[in-house]
Every structure is written in structure tokens, then in C-alpha cells.
C-alpha positions as CSV (number, residue, x, y, z in Angstrom):
1,X,13.1,5.9,16.7
2,X,16.8,6.5,17.3
3,X,17.7,6.6,13.6
4,X,14.8,9.2,12.9
5,X,16.6,11.4,15.6
6,X,20.0,10.8,14.0
7,X,18.6,11.8,10.6
8,X,17.1,15.1,12.1
9,X,13.5,14.0,11.4
10,X,12.1,14.9,14.8
11,X,8.4,14.8,13.9
12,X,8.9,11.1,12.8
13,X,11.0,10.3,15.9
14,X,8.2,11.8,18.1
15,X,5.5,9.8,16.4
16,X,7.5,6.5,16.7
17,X,8.4,7.5,20.2
18,X,4.9,8.1,21.4
19,X,3.9,4.6,19.9
20,X,6.8,2.9,21.7
21,X,6.0,4.6,25.0
22,X,2.2,4.1,24.8
23,X,2.8,0.4,24.1
24,X,5.5,-0.1,26.7
25,X,8.0,-1.4,24.1
26,X,11.4,-2.3,25.5
27,X,14.6,-0.8,24.1
28,X,17.4,-3.2,23.1
29,X,19.9,-4.1,26.0
30,X,22.7,-2.0,24.6
31,X,20.7,1.2,25.4
32,X,20.2,0.3,29.1
33,X,17.5,2.9,29.5
34,X,13.7,3.1,29.2
35,X,12.4,4.2,25.8
36,X,11.1,7.5,27.3
37,X,14.5,8.3,28.6
38,X,16.3,7.4,25.3
39,X,13.7,9.6,23.4
40,X,14.3,12.5,25.8
41,X,18.1,12.3,26.0
42,X,18.7,11.8,22.3
43,X,16.4,14.7,21.3
44,X,18.0,17.0,23.9
45,X,21.5,16.1,23.0
46,X,23.0,18.4,20.5
47,X,24.7,16.8,17.4
């Protein structure tokens, strides 16, 4: 999900993000945030 955002492929990031949030998948510890928060913040932060 994050790599898709970093590559600028937002449609793919949103598809993966929807899956992650829908299935309550947990982000790795180094993110320290929920998947929904990571998705929102990473998309909203400019490059």
C-alpha cells in the first residue's frame, strides 16, 4: 500500500488500502499507526 503511494499509483493504493482496512490488517510496528491513518496521511502528504 505505502509503496503504491510512493510510486504515485493512487488507484492501486486505494484498492489495497480498502482491502487492508476491510480485513483489519495490522501495519508493521515501525508505522505506529492504524492502516486507515497511514493511508490517509500518506496520500495527503505532498511529495
